[in-house]
ZAMARGU-4260 file (C-alpha; in steps of 0.2 Angstrom, whole numbers, plus 5000, padded with zeros to 4 digits):
<rodrens>
0) 4967/5158/4812 | 4983/5165/4821 | 4973/5165/4837 | 4968/5147/4836 | 4987/5143/4832
5) 4992/5151/4847 | 4979/5142/4859 | 4989/5126/4861 | 5004/5136/4866 | 4995/5147/4879
10) 4987/5131/4886 | 5004/5123/4887 | 5013/5138/4896 | 4998/5139/4908 | 5000/5120/4912
15) 5018/5123/4916 | 5015/5138/4926 | 5001/5128/4936 | 5015/5114/4939 | 5027/5125/4945
20) 5014/5133/4957 | 5011/5115/4963 | 5030/5111/4965 | 5032/5127/4975 | 5019/5121/4988
25) 5028/5116/5005 | 5027/5098/5009 | 5018/5096/5026 | 5027/5084/5037 | 5021/5077/5053
30) 5033/5070/5066 | 5022/5058/5076 | 5031/5052/5092 | 5035/5053/5112 | 5044/5065/5123
35) 5059/5063/5113 | 5051/5075/5099 | 5039/5084/5110 | 5053/5094/5117 | 5052/5087/5136
40) 5059/5101/5148 | 5067/5111/5133 | 5063/5129/5129 | 5053/5135/5113 | 5061/5130/5097
45) 5073/5118/5105 | 5062/5102/5100 | 5068/5090/5087 | 5054/5096/5074 | 5058/5114/5076
50) 5077/5112/5074 | 5074/5100/5059 | 5062/5113/5052 | 5077/5125/5053 | 5090/5114/5047
55) 5079/5109/5032 | 5075/5127/5028 | 5094/5131/5028 | 5097/5117/5016 | 5084/5124/5004
60) 5069/5113/5007 | 5051/5120/5006 | 5044/5110/5020 | 5034/5112/5035 | 5036/5101/5050
65) 5023/5099/5063 | 5026/5092/5080 | 5014/5078/5084 | 5024/5072/5099 | 5016/5067/5116
70) 5026/5065/5131 | 5024/5047/5139 | 5015/5040/5123 | 5018/5022/5118 | 5015/5014/5101
75) 4997/5011/5107 | 4995/5028/5112 | 5000/5034/5095 | 4989/5022/5086 | 4974/5029/5096
80) 4977/5047/5091 | 4983/5044/5074 | 4969/5051/5064 | 4968/5068/5073 | 4987/5069/5075
85) 4990/5067/5056 | 4977/5078/5047 | 4972/5077/5029 | 4984/5086/5018 | 5000/5078/5026
90) 5013/5073/5013 | 5023/5062/5025 | 5026/5055/5042 | 5041/5054/5053 | 5037/5040/5065
95) 5046/5039/5081 | 5037/5028/5094 | 5042/5014/5105 | 5055/5020/5118 | 5041/5020/5131
100) 5036/5003/5126 | 5053/4997/5129 | 5055/5006/5147 | 5038/4999/5152 | 5043/4981/5146
105) 5028/4980/5135 | 5030/4965/5124 | 5040/4968/5108 | 5026/4959/5098 | 5014/4971/5103
110) 5024/4986/5099 | 5028/4979/5082 | 5009/4976/5078 | 5005/4994/5084 | 5019/5001/5073
115) 5013/4990/5058 | 4996/4996/5061 | 5000/5014/5061 | 5011/5012/5044 | 4996/5002/5036
120) 4983/5015/5040 | 4994/5029/5034 | 4997/5019/5018 | 4979/5018/5015 | 4979/5036/5016
125) 4993/5038/5004 | 5005/5045/5017 | 5023/5040/5015 | 5032/5035/5031 | 5049/5037/5037
130) 5054/5026/5053 | 5065/5032/5067 | 5072/5017/5076 | 5073/5013/5094 | 5084/5002/5105
135) 5078/4994/5122 | 5089/5000/5136 | 5102/4989/5143 | 5093/4986/5160 | 5080/4977/5150
140) 5090/4963/5148 | 5099/4956/5133 | 5083/4943/5130 | 5071/4958/5129 | 5083/4968/5117
145) 5085/4954/5105 | 5067/4953/5103 | 5064/4973/5103 | 5078/4980/5094 | 5074/4972/5077
150) 5057/4978/5076 | 5062/4993/5065 | 5074/4986/5052 | 5061/4973/5049 | 5046/4985/5047
155) 5057/4995/5037 | 5060/4981/5025 | 5043/4974/5025 | 5035/4990/5020 | 5050/4998/5011
160) 5052/5013/5022 | 5067/5025/5024 | 5075/5020/5041 | 5086/5029/5053 | 5092/5015/5064
165) 5093/5024/5082 | 5085/5041/5084 | 5096/5043/5100 | 5112/5038/5090 | 5126/5050/5096
170) 5115/5056/5111 | 5113/5040/5122 | 5127/5037/5133 | 5134/5056/5132 | 5128/5064/5148
175) 5133/5082/5141 | 5120/5080/5128 | 5106/5074/5140 | 5095/5081/5153 | 5098/5076/5172
180) 5086/5061/5169 | 5100/5053/5158 | 5086/5049/5146 | 5080/5064/5137 | 5091/5075/5125
185) 5095/5093/5131 | 5095/5107/5118 | 5113/5102/5111 | 5108/5084/5111 | 5093/5089/5099
190) 5106/5097/5088 | 5116/5082/5087 | 5101/5072/5083 | 5095/5084/5068 | 5114/5084/5062
195) 5114/5065/5061 | 5097/5061/5055 | 5096/5075/5042 | 5103/5065/5028 | 5090/5052/5030
200) 5077/5064/5031 | 5082/5073/5015 | 5082/5056/5007 | 5063/5054/5013 | 5059/5070/5006
205) 5066/5067/4990 | 5056/5050/4988 | 5040/5060/4990 | 5032/5063/4974 | 5033/5081/4968
210) 5047/5086/4981 | 5060/5099/4974 | 5074/5106/4982
</rodrens>
């Protein structure tokens, strides 16, 4: 009789222990983007995903960040490779695409449609998305910027996504934080980007079911 009485207690303890193990499983996060995350002309470990991983680990998060950045990629390129860039088991995606669309003058409506499709396909797979915003370069003209720049806040509002408004905030227009091309961040620039985006990324992680710090 005593054995039977203790079985529910043992079962409960086992369930709690199993829950603890699941909570300790690292979150698998993919950064889907272009050269701004791929680490264009940077050394090993100097790219945004690597430095973000280090910052999150230091902050106490159990998370693995995968770099799915491809230099030169547009929103259409990201959409085309979405399925193999974001494998099954991914717990969240940080989506950073659109800079090359703006540089090439691709219609903002097309970029918005591609991003929307990426978001919806990830939602169909029950993978949460965080959106890194981008702004059109000034040389594209005020008219183009007026159509392109609202894409990200509008998508974030429509789909209820965590949004960081401008991925290059604090780096754009700062020559000392850029490579010689005046577009890509240098190693110090990436550190600034990580520092500025970290609170939003943390909020994203905390919103993912089962995330513990």
